[in-house]
C-alpha positions, 0 to 999 in steps of 0.5 A: 177948711174955712167956713163956707158962705151962704152962696157956697152952701147953696152950690154944694147943696145943688151939686149933691141934689144932682148927684142923688138924682143921677144928673151929675156928670164928670168932665167927659160926660159920664155919670158920677157914681161915687159920693166922695167924687160928688163932694169933691166936685161940689166943693170945687164948684163952690170955691171952697176947696182947701187944695186950691188957692184963694184966687182960684176958689174965687174964680170957680165960685164966680164961674159957677154962679154965672152958670146958674144965672144962665140956667146951664146946670143939669137941674135947670136944664131938666126942668126946662124940658 
């Protein structure tokens, strides 16, 4: 796997934080219980997956950053309540 950028590191940190506090959800809404699954979700959202193409990784990071700017992450939604 290539070296991660600062933005990618912050995204993975946020995902792991959500996992540790029980806020990270799967695609259909159930909570993630496996640490390995949480890491895989974090790498995919950060655009740092070694299994995805460069274009797909770029798109995933762009989508995640847009979600963070809009305040749609689990951590940001919990803080607003």
